[in-house]
N, C-alpha and C positions, 0 to 999 in steps of 0.2 A: 651635816648630820643626815639630811635627807638622802644625799648621794651615797653615804656608807650603808644606810638601810636598804636603798635600792640595789646596791652592788651585792649585798649579802643575799637579798631576796632573789636577784637574778641568778647568782651562782647556784643557789638551792634549787630554783626552778629548772635550770638547765640540767642539773644533776638528776633531778627526779624524772624528767622527760627523756633523757638520753641514756638510760640505763640499759645495759646488755642483759642477757639471760643470766640468772644467778648460778653460781657454781659453789660447790662445797669447798671448804678450806682443805688444803693439802694435809692428809693425815701424817705424812712423814715430816714431823716438825723438828726444827733445830733451834737450840737456845743460843743466845748471845747476850751481850750487855744491853741490847735493845729489847730483849725479851725473847719470845718464841716466834720463830718464822712461821707465819700462818698462811702465806700465799706467795706464789711466784707465778707471774703470768706475762704474756706479751700483748701489747696494745699498739697497733700501728708501727710495729717494728721496735718499739721501746720496751724494755723489760722493767716491770714493776715488782719490787720485792717488799713484802709487808712484814712487820714485826709488831707484836702486841706484848706489852708488859703490864702486869697488874700491880696496883699500888702496894698491896701487901707484900709482894715479892720484892719490889723496890726497897721497901723499908727493912724487910728481913735480911736481905743480902747487902744492905748498905750501898746500893747502886746510886741512890739519891744522895746528894751532899747532906751532911748532918744538919745544916741550918734549914734545909728544905723539909726534912722529915718531921720537924716540929711545926711546920707551917700548916695552917688550916687550908691553904690553897690546894694542897695535894689531897686533902680529904674530900674535896668537892667532886672529883671524878674518880671512877674506879680503875681506869686503865689509861695507858699511853700508847697511841697508835703511830707507827712510823712507816713511811713508804719511801723507798729508794728507787730512783729512776735512772736507768742506763740507756743511753742513746744507741741506735742501731750500730754505730761504729765502736761501741764498747766504752765510750767516755761517759762519766756521770753527768746527769743533767741536774744542776743545782740552782740555776737562775730561773725563777718563775714563782708561781703562786699555786697553792693547793688548798683543797677543802674536803671535808668528809660529811656525808649525810648518813646518819645512823638511824635505822628504823628498828625500834625495840620490838620484842615479841608481842606486846600489847598494841602495836602499830603507832605508838608515839614516835615522832621524828625529832632528832636533834641535829643541828648544824654546827660544825666546828671548823674554824679556820686553822689550817696547818701552817706552822712557821718553818722557815728554812733553818735546819740545824744538823750538824754532824754529817753533811753531805746528802741529806735527805729532807723530808718534810714531816713534821710531827705535831701532834696535838693530843691533849688529854681528852678522852671520850668516856662516856658513861655506859658501861655494860654491867648493870648492877645485879642481874639475876640469871638463872639458867634459861636457856632457850635459844632460838634462832634470831640472829641479828643481821639484818640486811645492811651492808656497808657499800655506799656509793662514793667513789672518789673522782674528783675533777682536778686535773693538773693542767695549768696554763703555762706553757713555755713560749719563748719568743717565736718559734716556728710551727708549733702544733698545740692543739688542745687534746688531752688524753682523758677518756672517760672509762671507768671500770666499775663493775658491780659484782659483789659476791655475798654469800651468806656464811657467817661464822657462827658456829654452835658452841655454846657453853653448856657442858653436861653437869 
């Protein structure tokens, strides 16, 4: 248990100290079953593509399985954040670990472990209000650690 707590703390600390300059989300958004494409960027030759899906949209469009829509689990967080990683040679990078550090407009921080799913890494995150959310991502692959930071605005 102490090792898990230390690992989570270490991941969060590294993400907090290794953040790059914030950038606004790409205004040219595209929708998919993963939600809205909110960012596409390159880090150390790897392409990171982010999608954000809000729970209300999941439920309204029946993207979530019917047994999940009635679950209280999905009511706990407001959004689902996915990041897809593409290697410099164009192959997807799916073996690794990832996590998100979200700083709310009121400066409250939440840390979310992202799980490997559908060829990317995803986690439910809480973006409950309007405002600017600083999102820091750390992805640990076998050959490289990738760090990214950006600001996503909910209007």
